[in-house]
PDB file with SEQRES, HELIX, SHEET and CRYST1 records, atoms N, CA, C and O in Angstrom:
SEQRES   1 A   84  MET GLU PRO PRO ASP ALA PHE ARG TRP PRO PRO ILE THR          
SEQRES   2 A   84  GLU ARG THR ILE ALA MET ASP ALA PHE THR ILE VAL CYS          
SEQRES   3 A   84  PRO ASP LYS ARG THR SER MET VAL MET LYS ALA ARG ALA          
SEQRES   4 A   84  PHE ASN GLU GLU LEU THR LEU MET SER TYR LEU GLU ILE          
SEQRES   5 A   84  LYS ASP GLY LYS ALA PHE VAL THR ASP LYS GLY ILE LYS          
SEQRES   6 A   84  LYS VAL GLU ASP PHE LYS ALA GLY LEU PRO VAL GLU VAL          
SEQRES   7 A   84  ARG GLU ALA LEU ARG VAL                                      
HELIX    1 AA1 ASN A   41  LEU A   46  1                                   6    
HELIX    2 AA2 ASP A   61  ALA A   72  1                                  12    
HELIX    3 AA3 VAL A   76  LEU A   82  1                                   7    
SHEET    1 AA1 2 PHE A  22  CYS A  26  0                                        
SHEET    2 AA1 2 MET A  33  ALA A  37 -1                                        
SHEET    1 AA2 2 LEU A  50  LYS A  53  0                                        
SHEET    2 AA2 2 LYS A  56  VAL A  59 -1                                        
CRYST1    1.000    1.000    1.000  90.00  90.00  90.00 P 1           1          
ATOM      1  N   MET A   1       0.826  -1.178   0.041  1.00  0.00           N  
ATOM      2  CA  MET A   1       0.005  -0.003  -0.021  1.00  0.00           C  
ATOM      3  C   MET A   1       0.892   1.210  -0.001  1.00  0.00           C  
ATOM      4  O   MET A   1       1.625   1.452   0.958  1.00  0.00           O  
ATOM      5  N   GLU A   2       0.818   1.979  -1.080  1.00  0.00           N  
ATOM      6  CA  GLU A   2       1.585   3.179  -1.123  1.00  0.00           C  
ATOM      7  C   GLU A   2       0.737   4.337  -1.567  1.00  0.00           C  
ATOM      8  O   GLU A   2      -0.194   4.107  -2.338  1.00  0.00           O  
ATOM      9  N   PRO A   3       0.967   5.533  -1.161  1.00  0.00           N  
ATOM     10  CA  PRO A   3       0.191   6.652  -1.683  1.00  0.00           C  
ATOM     11  C   PRO A   3       0.320   6.767  -3.119  1.00  0.00           C  
ATOM     12  O   PRO A   3       1.349   6.350  -3.651  1.00  0.00           O  
ATOM     13  N   PRO A   4      -0.686   7.329  -3.866  1.00  0.00           N  
ATOM     14  CA  PRO A   4      -0.685   7.340  -5.330  1.00  0.00           C  
ATOM     15  C   PRO A   4       0.522   8.106  -5.905  1.00  0.00           C  
ATOM     16  O   PRO A   4       0.943   7.799  -7.021  1.00  0.00           O  
ATOM     17  N   ASP A   5       1.086   9.077  -5.198  1.00  0.00           N  
ATOM     18  CA  ASP A   5       2.232   9.841  -5.745  1.00  0.00           C  
ATOM     19  C   ASP A   5       3.476   9.503  -5.106  1.00  0.00           C  
ATOM     20  O   ASP A   5       4.390  10.328  -5.116  1.00  0.00           O  
ATOM     21  N   ALA A   6       3.628   8.277  -4.497  1.00  0.00           N  
ATOM     22  CA  ALA A   6       4.820   7.928  -3.695  1.00  0.00           C  
ATOM     23  C   ALA A   6       6.113   7.993  -4.501  1.00  0.00           C  
ATOM     24  O   ALA A   6       7.152   8.397  -3.979  1.00  0.00           O  
ATOM     25  N   PHE A   7       6.049   7.587  -5.803  1.00  0.00           N  
ATOM     26  CA  PHE A   7       7.252   7.467  -6.577  1.00  0.00           C  
ATOM     27  C   PHE A   7       7.390   8.565  -7.645  1.00  0.00           C  
ATOM     28  O   PHE A   7       8.255   8.502  -8.518  1.00  0.00           O  
ATOM     29  N   ARG A   8       6.510   9.568  -7.545  1.00  0.00           N  
ATOM     30  CA  ARG A   8       6.533  10.651  -8.542  1.00  0.00           C  
ATOM     31  C   ARG A   8       7.706  11.572  -8.241  1.00  0.00           C  
ATOM     32  O   ARG A   8       8.001  11.840  -7.076  1.00  0.00           O  
ATOM     33  N   TRP A   9       8.378  12.058  -9.280  1.00  0.00           N  
ATOM     34  CA  TRP A   9       9.507  12.966  -9.123  1.00  0.00           C  
ATOM     35  C   TRP A   9       9.275  14.243  -9.962  1.00  0.00           C  
ATOM     36  O   TRP A   9       8.941  14.105 -11.139  1.00  0.00           O  
ATOM     37  N   PRO A  10       9.423  15.416  -9.462  1.00  0.00           N  
ATOM     38  CA  PRO A  10       9.782  15.713  -8.079  1.00  0.00           C  
ATOM     39  C   PRO A  10       8.670  15.390  -7.126  1.00  0.00           C  
ATOM     40  O   PRO A  10       7.508  15.278  -7.516  1.00  0.00           O  
ATOM     41  N   PRO A  11       9.043  15.233  -5.826  1.00  0.00           N  
ATOM     42  CA  PRO A  11       7.984  14.870  -4.864  1.00  0.00           C  
ATOM     43  C   PRO A  11       6.892  15.948  -4.715  1.00  0.00           C  
ATOM     44  O   PRO A  11       7.103  17.132  -4.975  1.00  0.00           O  
ATOM     45  N   ILE A  12       5.730  15.471  -4.287  1.00  0.00           N  
ATOM     46  CA  ILE A  12       4.635  16.439  -4.144  1.00  0.00           C  
ATOM     47  C   ILE A  12       4.980  17.411  -2.981  1.00  0.00           C  
ATOM     48  O   ILE A  12       5.699  17.010  -2.066  1.00  0.00           O  
ATOM     49  N   THR A  13       4.520  18.599  -2.989  1.00  0.00           N  
ATOM     50  CA  THR A  13       4.887  19.579  -2.000  1.00  0.00           C  
ATOM     51  C   THR A  13       4.026  19.461  -0.808  1.00  0.00           C  
ATOM     52  O   THR A  13       4.460  19.868   0.269  1.00  0.00           O  
ATOM     53  N   GLU A  14       2.751  18.903  -0.902  1.00  0.00           N  
ATOM     54  CA  GLU A  14       1.811  18.810   0.217  1.00  0.00           C  
ATOM     55  C   GLU A  14       2.297  17.661   1.110  1.00  0.00           C  
ATOM     56  O   GLU A  14       2.643  16.569   0.660  1.00  0.00           O  
ATOM     57  N   ARG A  15       2.296  17.983   2.382  1.00  0.00           N  
ATOM     58  CA  ARG A  15       2.601  16.937   3.412  1.00  0.00           C  
ATOM     59  C   ARG A  15       1.348  16.467   4.018  1.00  0.00           C  
ATOM     60  O   ARG A  15       0.464  17.253   4.357  1.00  0.00           O  
ATOM     61  N   THR A  16       1.255  15.095   4.170  1.00  0.00           N  
ATOM     62  CA  THR A  16       0.075  14.527   4.716  1.00  0.00           C  
ATOM     63  C   THR A  16       0.534  13.655   5.891  1.00  0.00           C  
ATOM     64  O   THR A  16       1.714  13.373   6.101  1.00  0.00           O  
ATOM     65  N   ILE A  17      -0.521  13.246   6.649  1.00  0.00           N  
ATOM     66  CA  ILE A  17      -0.261  12.457   7.826  1.00  0.00           C  
ATOM     67  C   ILE A  17      -0.783  11.061   7.587  1.00  0.00           C  
ATOM     68  O   ILE A  17      -1.931  10.923   7.167  1.00  0.00           O  
ATOM     69  N   ALA A  18      -0.015  10.019   7.828  1.00  0.00           N  
ATOM     70  CA  ALA A  18      -0.441   8.623   7.702  1.00  0.00           C  
ATOM     71  C   ALA A  18      -1.029   8.280   9.079  1.00  0.00           C  
ATOM     72  O   ALA A  18      -0.292   8.181  10.060  1.00  0.00           O  
ATOM     73  N   MET A  19      -2.320   8.105   9.149  1.00  0.00           N  
ATOM     74  CA  MET A  19      -2.961   7.822  10.438  1.00  0.00           C  
ATOM     75  C   MET A  19      -3.040   6.309  10.673  1.00  0.00           C  
ATOM     76  O   MET A  19      -3.238   5.884  11.811  1.00  0.00           O  
ATOM     77  N   ASP A  20      -2.895   5.504   9.654  1.00  0.00           N  
ATOM     78  CA  ASP A  20      -2.992   4.079   9.752  1.00  0.00           C  
ATOM     79  C   ASP A  20      -1.563   3.451   9.512  1.00  0.00           C  
ATOM     80  O   ASP A  20      -0.603   4.177   9.253  1.00  0.00           O  
ATOM     81  N   ALA A  21      -1.456   2.138   9.603  1.00  0.00           N  
ATOM     82  CA  ALA A  21      -0.222   1.547   9.285  1.00  0.00           C  
ATOM     83  C   ALA A  21       0.115   1.651   7.809  1.00  0.00           C  
ATOM     84  O   ALA A  21      -0.781   1.628   6.965  1.00  0.00           O  
ATOM     85  N   PHE A  22       1.384   1.764   7.490  1.00  0.00           N  
ATOM     86  CA  PHE A  22       1.783   1.952   6.074  1.00  0.00           C  
ATOM     87  C   PHE A  22       2.986   1.099   5.813  1.00  0.00           C  
ATOM     88  O   PHE A  22       3.601   0.608   6.760  1.00  0.00           O  
ATOM     89  N   THR A  23       3.357   0.897   4.542  1.00  0.00           N  
ATOM     90  CA  THR A  23       4.359   0.038   4.121  1.00  0.00           C  
ATOM     91  C   THR A  23       5.547   0.873   3.600  1.00  0.00           C  
ATOM     92  O   THR A  23       5.342   1.846   2.873  1.00  0.00           O  
ATOM     93  N   ILE A  24       6.732   0.514   3.951  1.00  0.00           N  
ATOM     94  CA  ILE A  24       7.989   1.170   3.515  1.00  0.00           C  
ATOM     95  C   ILE A  24       8.735   0.119   2.672  1.00  0.00           C  
ATOM     96  O   ILE A  24       8.937  -1.009   3.122  1.00  0.00           O  
ATOM     97  N   VAL A  25       9.135   0.488   1.472  1.00  0.00           N  
ATOM     98  CA  VAL A  25       9.899  -0.417   0.587  1.00  0.00           C  
ATOM     99  C   VAL A  25      11.176   0.201   0.354  1.00  0.00           C  
ATOM    100  O   VAL A  25      11.230   1.331  -0.131  1.00  0.00           O  
ATOM    101  N   CYS A  26      12.276  -0.491   0.680  1.00  0.00           N  
ATOM    102  CA  CYS A  26      13.659   0.026   0.332  1.00  0.00           C  
ATOM    103  C   CYS A  26      14.004  -0.483  -1.073  1.00  0.00           C  
ATOM    104  O   CYS A  26      14.057  -1.695  -1.281  1.00  0.00           O  
ATOM    105  N   PRO A  27      14.237   0.411  -2.040  1.00  0.00           N  
ATOM    106  CA  PRO A  27      14.479  -0.034  -3.434  1.00  0.00           C  
ATOM    107  C   PRO A  27      15.907  -0.528  -3.728  1.00  0.00           C  
ATOM    108  O   PRO A  27      16.185  -0.988  -4.836  1.00  0.00           O  
ATOM    109  N   ASP A  28      16.803  -0.435  -2.748  1.00  0.00           N  
ATOM    110  CA  ASP A  28      18.169  -0.866  -2.957  1.00  0.00           C  
ATOM    111  C   ASP A  28      18.230  -2.403  -2.955  1.00  0.00           C  
ATOM    112  O   ASP A  28      17.944  -3.016  -1.926  1.00  0.00           O  
ATOM    113  N   LYS A  29      18.583  -3.016  -4.037  1.00  0.00           N  
ATOM    114  CA  LYS A  29      18.583  -4.462  -4.128  1.00  0.00           C  
ATOM    115  C   LYS A  29      19.524  -5.201  -3.140  1.00  0.00           C  
ATOM    116  O   LYS A  29      19.295  -6.337  -2.727  1.00  0.00           O  
ATOM    117  N   ARG A  30      20.608  -4.451  -2.798  1.00  0.00           N  
ATOM    118  CA  ARG A  30      21.573  -5.024  -1.830  1.00  0.00           C  
ATOM    119  C   ARG A  30      20.992  -5.157  -0.447  1.00  0.00           C  
ATOM    120  O   ARG A  30      21.341  -6.081   0.288  1.00  0.00           O  
ATOM    121  N   THR A  31      20.108  -4.244  -0.080  1.00  0.00           N  
ATOM    122  CA  THR A  31      19.634  -4.209   1.257  1.00  0.00           C  
ATOM    123  C   THR A  31      18.048  -4.126   1.279  1.00  0.00           C  
ATOM    124  O   THR A  31      17.436  -3.568   2.189  1.00  0.00           O  
ATOM    125  N   SER A  32      17.464  -4.712   0.227  1.00  0.00           N  
ATOM    126  CA  SER A  32      16.073  -4.559   0.057  1.00  0.00           C  
ATOM    127  C   SER A  32      15.267  -5.213   1.184  1.00  0.00           C  
ATOM    128  O   SER A  32      15.592  -6.295   1.674  1.00  0.00           O  
ATOM    129  N   MET A  33      14.212  -4.513   1.566  1.00  0.00           N  
ATOM    130  CA  MET A  33      13.364  -4.996   2.618  1.00  0.00           C  
ATOM    131  C   MET A  33      12.055  -4.288   2.561  1.00  0.00           C  
ATOM    132  O   MET A  33      11.966  -3.208   1.976  1.00  0.00           O  
ATOM    133  N   VAL A  34      11.053  -4.839   3.134  1.00  0.00           N  
ATOM    134  CA  VAL A  34       9.665  -4.221   3.178  1.00  0.00           C  
ATOM    135  C   VAL A  34       9.314  -4.230   4.699  1.00  0.00           C  
ATOM    136  O   VAL A  34       9.436  -5.245   5.384  1.00  0.00           O  
ATOM    137  N   MET A  35       8.884  -3.070   5.167  1.00  0.00           N  
ATOM    138  CA  MET A  35       8.493  -2.990   6.549  1.00  0.00           C  
ATOM    139  C   MET A  35       7.062  -2.410   6.605  1.00  0.00           C  
ATOM    140  O   MET A  35       6.661  -1.568   5.801  1.00  0.00           O  
ATOM    141  N   LYS A  36       6.341  -2.906   7.584  1.00  0.00           N  
ATOM    142  CA  LYS A  36       5.043  -2.271   7.900  1.00  0.00           C  
ATOM    143  C   LYS A  36       5.187  -1.499   9.124  1.00  0.00           C  
ATOM    144  O   LYS A  36       5.566  -2.030  10.168  1.00  0.00           O  
ATOM    145  N   ALA A  37       4.897  -0.252   9.034  1.00  0.00           N  
ATOM    146  CA  ALA A  37       5.111   0.736  10.211  1.00  0.00           C  
ATOM    147  C   ALA A  37       3.772   1.168  10.681  1.00  0.00           C  
ATOM    148  O   ALA A  37       2.826   1.191   9.893  1.00  0.00           O  
ATOM    149  N   ARG A  38       3.645   1.509  11.910  1.00  0.00           N  
ATOM    150  CA  ARG A  38       2.482   2.076  12.547  1.00  0.00           C  
ATOM    151  C   ARG A  38       2.671   3.572  12.559  1.00  0.00           C  
ATOM    152  O   ARG A  38       3.802   4.052  12.636  1.00  0.00           O  
ATOM    153  N   ALA A  39       1.652   4.274  12.488  1.00  0.00           N  
ATOM    154  CA  ALA A  39       1.706   5.721  12.533  1.00  0.00           C  
ATOM    155  C   ALA A  39       2.231   6.204  13.860  1.00  0.00           C  
ATOM    156  O   ALA A  39       1.474   6.165  14.829  1.00  0.00           O  
ATOM    157  N   PHE A  40       3.408   6.637  13.984  1.00  0.00           N  
ATOM    158  CA  PHE A  40       4.086   6.967  15.247  1.00  0.00           C  
ATOM    159  C   PHE A  40       3.493   8.279  15.751  1.00  0.00           C  
ATOM    160  O   PHE A  40       3.697   8.586  16.926  1.00  0.00           O  
ATOM    161  N   ASN A  41       2.782   9.070  14.967  1.00  0.00           N  
ATOM    162  CA  ASN A  41       2.319  10.297  15.467  1.00  0.00           C  
ATOM    163  C   ASN A  41       1.258  10.113  16.595  1.00  0.00           C  
ATOM    164  O   ASN A  41       0.998  11.042  17.360  1.00  0.00           O  
ATOM    165  N   GLU A  42       0.646   8.885  16.684  1.00  0.00           N  
ATOM    166  CA  GLU A  42      -0.259   8.658  17.781  1.00  0.00           C  
ATOM    167  C   GLU A  42       0.451   8.748  19.129  1.00  0.00           C  
ATOM    168  O   GLU A  42      -0.087   9.286  20.097  1.00  0.00           O  
ATOM    169  N   GLU A  43       1.697   8.198  19.173  1.00  0.00           N  
ATOM    170  CA  GLU A  43       2.510   8.272  20.449  1.00  0.00           C  
ATOM    171  C   GLU A  43       2.995   9.723  20.683  1.00  0.00           C  
ATOM    172  O   GLU A  43       3.001  10.222  21.809  1.00  0.00           O  
ATOM    173  N   LEU A  44       3.388  10.357  19.611  1.00  0.00           N  
ATOM    174  CA  LEU A  44       3.886  11.743  19.786  1.00  0.00           C  
ATOM    175  C   LEU A  44       2.791  12.699  20.288  1.00  0.00           C  
ATOM    176  O   LEU A  44       3.063  13.645  21.028  1.00  0.00           O  
ATOM    177  N   THR A  45       1.568  12.430  19.871  1.00  0.00           N  
ATOM    178  CA  THR A  45       0.465  13.306  20.374  1.00  0.00           C  
ATOM    179  C   THR A  45       0.203  12.977  21.888  1.00  0.00           C  
ATOM    180  O   THR A  45      -0.114  13.874  22.670  1.00  0.00           O  
ATOM    181  N   LEU A  46       0.332  11.757  22.256  1.00  0.00           N  
ATOM    182  CA  LEU A  46       0.136  11.342  23.666  1.00  0.00           C  
ATOM    183  C   LEU A  46       1.186  11.996  24.589  1.00  0.00           C  
ATOM    184  O   LEU A  46       0.922  12.314  25.749  1.00  0.00           O  
ATOM    185  N   MET A  47       2.370  12.176  24.022  1.00  0.00           N  
ATOM    186  CA  MET A  47       3.469  12.773  24.844  1.00  0.00           C  
ATOM    187  C   MET A  47       3.510  14.247  24.694  1.00  0.00           C  
ATOM    188  O   MET A  47       4.410  14.888  25.236  1.00  0.00           O  
ATOM    189  N   SER A  48       2.543  14.848  23.956  1.00  0.00           N  
ATOM    190  CA  SER A  48       2.442  16.282  23.711  1.00  0.00           C  
ATOM    191  C   SER A  48       3.600  16.873  22.940  1.00  0.00           C  
ATOM    192  O   SER A  48       3.913  18.056  23.073  1.00  0.00           O  
ATOM    193  N   TYR A  49       4.230  16.044  22.136  1.00  0.00           N  
ATOM    194  CA  TYR A  49       5.319  16.566  21.188  1.00  0.00           C  
ATOM    195  C   TYR A  49       4.736  17.039  19.867  1.00  0.00           C  
ATOM    196  O   TYR A  49       5.387  17.770  19.122  1.00  0.00           O  
ATOM    197  N   LEU A  50       3.506  16.620  19.577  1.00  0.00           N  
ATOM    198  CA  LEU A  50       2.906  16.842  18.301  1.00  0.00           C  
ATOM    199  C   LEU A  50       1.382  17.100  18.459  1.00  0.00           C  
ATOM    200  O   LEU A  50       0.726  16.437  19.263  1.00  0.00           O  
ATOM    201  N   GLU A  51       0.830  18.057  17.697  1.00  0.00           N  
ATOM    202  CA  GLU A  51      -0.624  18.220  17.708  1.00  0.00           C  
ATOM    203  C   GLU A  51      -1.107  18.050  16.299  1.00  0.00           C  
ATOM    204  O   GLU A  51      -0.420  18.432  15.352  1.00  0.00           O  
ATOM    205  N   ILE A  52      -2.289  17.478  16.144  1.00  0.00           N  
ATOM    206  CA  ILE A  52      -2.863  17.259  14.788  1.00  0.00           C  
ATOM    207  C   ILE A  52      -4.095  18.193  14.745  1.00  0.00           C  
ATOM    208  O   ILE A  52      -5.001  18.095  15.572  1.00  0.00           O  
ATOM    209  N   LYS A  53      -4.091  19.106  13.743  1.00  0.00           N  
ATOM    210  CA  LYS A  53      -5.223  20.028  13.587  1.00  0.00           C  
ATOM    211  C   LYS A  53      -5.611  20.022  12.141  1.00  0.00           C  
ATOM    212  O   LYS A  53      -4.749  20.262  11.295  1.00  0.00           O  
ATOM    213  N   ASP A  54      -6.833  19.767  11.803  1.00  0.00           N  
ATOM    214  CA  ASP A  54      -7.332  19.758  10.466  1.00  0.00           C  
ATOM    215  C   ASP A  54      -6.478  18.846   9.531  1.00  0.00           C  
ATOM    216  O   ASP A  54      -6.213  19.190   8.379  1.00  0.00           O  
ATOM    217  N   GLY A  55      -6.080  17.724  10.050  1.00  0.00           N  
ATOM    218  CA  GLY A  55      -5.330  16.753   9.236  1.00  0.00           C  
ATOM    219  C   GLY A  55      -3.846  17.138   9.007  1.00  0.00           C  
ATOM    220  O   GLY A  55      -3.198  16.512   8.168  1.00  0.00           O  
ATOM    221  N   LYS A  56      -3.306  18.100   9.690  1.00  0.00           N  
ATOM    222  CA  LYS A  56      -1.948  18.485   9.543  1.00  0.00           C  
ATOM    223  C   LYS A  56      -1.258  18.412  10.914  1.00  0.00           C  
ATOM    224  O   LYS A  56      -1.863  18.677  11.953  1.00  0.00           O  
ATOM    225  N   ALA A  57      -0.020  18.057  10.877  1.00  0.00           N  
ATOM    226  CA  ALA A  57       0.822  17.899  12.102  1.00  0.00           C  
ATOM    227  C   ALA A  57       1.526  19.163  12.418  1.00  0.00           C  
ATOM    228  O   ALA A  57       2.063  19.855  11.553  1.00  0.00           O  
ATOM    229  N   PHE A  58       1.508  19.459  13.741  1.00  0.00           N  
ATOM    230  CA  PHE A  58       2.239  20.696  14.217  1.00  0.00           C  
ATOM    231  C   PHE A  58       3.024  20.252  15.426  1.00  0.00           C  
ATOM    232  O   PHE A  58       2.522  19.612  16.350  1.00  0.00           O  
ATOM    233  N   VAL A  59       4.344  20.645  15.361  1.00  0.00           N  
ATOM    234  CA  VAL A  59       5.253  20.322  16.504  1.00  0.00           C  
ATOM    235  C   VAL A  59       4.962  21.314  17.589  1.00  0.00           C  
ATOM    236  O   VAL A  59       4.866  22.509  17.311  1.00  0.00           O  
ATOM    237  N   THR A  60       4.815  20.860  18.838  1.00  0.00           N  
ATOM    238  CA  THR A  60       4.612  21.741  20.005  1.00  0.00           C  
ATOM    239  C   THR A  60       5.951  22.265  20.470  1.00  0.00           C  
ATOM    240  O   THR A  60       7.019  21.822  20.048  1.00  0.00           O  
ATOM    241  N   ASP A  61       5.839  23.237  21.367  1.00  0.00           N  
ATOM    242  CA  ASP A  61       7.047  23.763  22.003  1.00  0.00           C  
ATOM    243  C   ASP A  61       7.852  22.679  22.739  1.00  0.00           C  
ATOM    244  O   ASP A  61       9.082  22.651  22.720  1.00  0.00           O  
ATOM    245  N   LYS A  62       7.084  21.792  23.387  1.00  0.00           N  
ATOM    246  CA  LYS A  62       7.765  20.645  24.039  1.00  0.00           C  
ATOM    247  C   LYS A  62       8.419  19.721  23.008  1.00  0.00           C  
ATOM    248  O   LYS A  62       9.473  19.156  23.300  1.00  0.00           O  
ATOM    249  N   GLY A  63       7.842  19.544  21.822  1.00  0.00           N  
ATOM    250  CA  GLY A  63       8.456  18.716  20.844  1.00  0.00           C  
ATOM    251  C   GLY A  63       9.698  19.400  20.301  1.00  0.00           C  
ATOM    252  O   GLY A  63      10.701  18.723  20.076  1.00  0.00           O  
ATOM    253  N   ILE A  64       9.680  20.710  20.077  1.00  0.00           N  
ATOM    254  CA  ILE A  64      10.867  21.431  19.537  1.00  0.00           C  
ATOM    255  C   ILE A  64      12.020  21.282  20.599  1.00  0.00           C  
ATOM    256  O   ILE A  64      13.176  21.060  20.239  1.00  0.00           O  
ATOM    257  N   LYS A  65      11.688  21.404  21.833  1.00  0.00           N  
ATOM    258  CA  LYS A  65      12.743  21.270  22.842  1.00  0.00           C  
ATOM    259  C   LYS A  65      13.320  19.864  22.894  1.00  0.00           C  
ATOM    260  O   LYS A  65      14.528  19.695  23.065  1.00  0.00           O  
ATOM    261  N   LYS A  66      12.456  18.839  22.747  1.00  0.00           N  
ATOM    262  CA  LYS A  66      12.892  17.466  22.697  1.00  0.00           C  
ATOM    263  C   LYS A  66      13.904  17.182  21.571  1.00  0.00           C  
ATOM    264  O   LYS A  66      14.931  16.532  21.767  1.00  0.00           O  
ATOM    265  N   VAL A  67      13.556  17.706  20.378  1.00  0.00           N  
ATOM    266  CA  VAL A  67      14.397  17.583  19.206  1.00  0.00           C  
ATOM    267  C   VAL A  67      15.788  18.253  19.422  1.00  0.00           C  
ATOM    268  O   VAL A  67      16.822  17.674  19.090  1.00  0.00           O  
ATOM    269  N   GLU A  68      15.782  19.483  19.985  1.00  0.00           N  
ATOM    270  CA  GLU A  68      16.973  20.232  20.273  1.00  0.00           C  
ATOM    271  C   GLU A  68      17.817  19.471  21.313  1.00  0.00           C  
ATOM    272  O   GLU A  68      19.042  19.429  21.196  1.00  0.00           O  
ATOM    273  N   ASP A  69      17.176  18.874  22.321  1.00  0.00           N  
ATOM    274  CA  ASP A  69      17.919  18.170  23.340  1.00  0.00           C  
ATOM    275  C   ASP A  69      18.538  16.891  22.680  1.00  0.00           C  
ATOM    276  O   ASP A  69      19.675  16.526  22.981  1.00  0.00           O  
ATOM    277  N   PHE A  70      17.803  16.257  21.821  1.00  0.00           N  
ATOM    278  CA  PHE A  70      18.333  15.070  21.094  1.00  0.00           C  
ATOM    279  C   PHE A  70      19.552  15.429  20.267  1.00  0.00           C  
ATOM    280  O   PHE A  70      20.575  14.748  20.345  1.00  0.00           O  
ATOM    281  N   LYS A  71      19.459  16.491  19.475  1.00  0.00           N  
ATOM    282  CA  LYS A  71      20.539  16.916  18.627  1.00  0.00           C  
ATOM    283  C   LYS A  71      21.822  17.270  19.540  1.00  0.00           C  
ATOM    284  O   LYS A  71      22.959  16.921  19.222  1.00  0.00           O  
ATOM    285  N   ALA A  72      21.544  17.940  20.613  1.00  0.00           N  
ATOM    286  CA  ALA A  72      22.625  18.329  21.522  1.00  0.00           C  
ATOM    287  C   ALA A  72      23.317  17.157  22.089  1.00  0.00           C  
ATOM    288  O   ALA A  72      24.497  17.253  22.427  1.00  0.00           O  
ATOM    289  N   GLY A  73      22.643  16.032  22.219  1.00  0.00           N  
ATOM    290  CA  GLY A  73      23.220  14.805  22.816  1.00  0.00           C  
ATOM    291  C   GLY A  73      23.965  13.920  21.841  1.00  0.00           C  
ATOM    292  O   GLY A  73      24.523  12.894  22.231  1.00  0.00           O  
ATOM    293  N   LEU A  74      23.979  14.304  20.589  1.00  0.00           N  
ATOM    294  CA  LEU A  74      24.686  13.502  19.546  1.00  0.00           C  
ATOM    295  C   LEU A  74      26.173  13.903  19.635  1.00  0.00           C  
ATOM    296  O   LEU A  74      26.526  15.040  19.944  1.00  0.00           O  
ATOM    297  N   PRO A  75      27.050  12.863  19.334  1.00  0.00           N  
ATOM    298  CA  PRO A  75      28.458  13.189  19.260  1.00  0.00           C  
ATOM    299  C   PRO A  75      28.717  14.201  18.075  1.00  0.00           C  
ATOM    300  O   PRO A  75      27.966  14.251  17.102  1.00  0.00           O  
ATOM    301  N   VAL A  76      29.780  14.969  18.215  1.00  0.00           N  
ATOM    302  CA  VAL A  76      30.058  15.982  17.200  1.00  0.00           C  
ATOM    303  C   VAL A  76      30.189  15.412  15.787  1.00  0.00           C  
ATOM    304  O   VAL A  76      29.707  16.012  14.826  1.00  0.00           O  
ATOM    305  N   GLU A  77      30.840  14.256  15.662  1.00  0.00           N  
ATOM    306  CA  GLU A  77      31.003  13.667  14.363  1.00  0.00           C  
ATOM    307  C   GLU A  77      29.691  13.267  13.725  1.00  0.00           C  
ATOM    308  O   GLU A  77      29.555  13.350  12.504  1.00  0.00           O  
ATOM    309  N   VAL A  78      28.696  12.823  14.536  1.00  0.00           N  
ATOM    310  CA  VAL A  78      27.375  12.510  14.013  1.00  0.00           C  
ATOM    311  C   VAL A  78      26.630  13.749  13.601  1.00  0.00           C  
ATOM    312  O   VAL A  78      26.016  13.787  12.535  1.00  0.00           O  
ATOM    313  N   ARG A  79      26.681  14.792  14.460  1.00  0.00           N  
ATOM    314  CA  ARG A  79      26.059  16.075  14.068  1.00  0.00           C  
ATOM    315  C   ARG A  79      26.551  16.610  12.780  1.00  0.00           C  
ATOM    316  O   ARG A  79      25.776  17.088  11.952  1.00  0.00           O  
ATOM    317  N   GLU A  80      27.916  16.530  12.588  1.00  0.00           N  
ATOM    318  CA  GLU A  80      28.509  17.051  11.378  1.00  0.00           C  
ATOM    319  C   GLU A  80      28.129  16.167  10.150  1.00  0.00           C  
ATOM    320  O   GLU A  80      27.870  16.691   9.067  1.00  0.00           O  
ATOM    321  N   ALA A  81      28.100  14.833  10.335  1.00  0.00           N  
ATOM    322  CA  ALA A  81      27.696  13.962   9.289  1.00  0.00           C  
ATOM    323  C   ALA A  81      26.240  14.195   8.853  1.00  0.00           C  
ATOM    324  O   ALA A  81      25.931  14.185   7.662  1.00  0.00           O  
ATOM    325  N   LEU A  82      25.366  14.400   9.822  1.00  0.00           N  
ATOM    326  CA  LEU A  82      23.962  14.655   9.553  1.00  0.00           C  
ATOM    327  C   LEU A  82      23.593  16.059   9.244  1.00  0.00           C  
ATOM    328  O   LEU A  82      22.480  16.370   8.820  1.00  0.00           O  
ATOM    329  N   ARG A  83      24.626  16.958   9.484  1.00  0.00           N  
ATOM    330  CA  ARG A  83      24.415  18.396   9.277  1.00  0.00           C  
ATOM    331  C   ARG A  83      23.267  18.968  10.143  1.00  0.00           C  
ATOM    332  O   ARG A  83      22.416  19.734   9.690  1.00  0.00           O  
ATOM    333  N   VAL A  84      23.309  18.546  11.394  1.00  0.00           N  
ATOM    334  CA  VAL A  84      22.303  19.113  12.338  1.00  0.00           C  
ATOM    335  C   VAL A  84      22.943  19.965  13.373  1.00  0.00           C  
ATOM    336  O   VAL A  84      22.255  20.512  14.234  1.00  0.00           O  
TER     337      VAL A  84                                                      
END                                                                             
């Protein structure tokens, strides 16, 4: 199950929220795999890191602080490699 525009290039500009389980397919033949993931935003809303309004996700102040704390806890070489 993939969204209708999943492999269209360039990607669509509209961001949507997957409220149900969804499938992730890795196209690299060397490491190919298929995963079924659950919508993690349900947990993020329970922890008050994310709010969903009118079908769109908004990061709360608490969520922004959590991301910043996570980035600050990464080793320097990881932050440089990820450019965060």
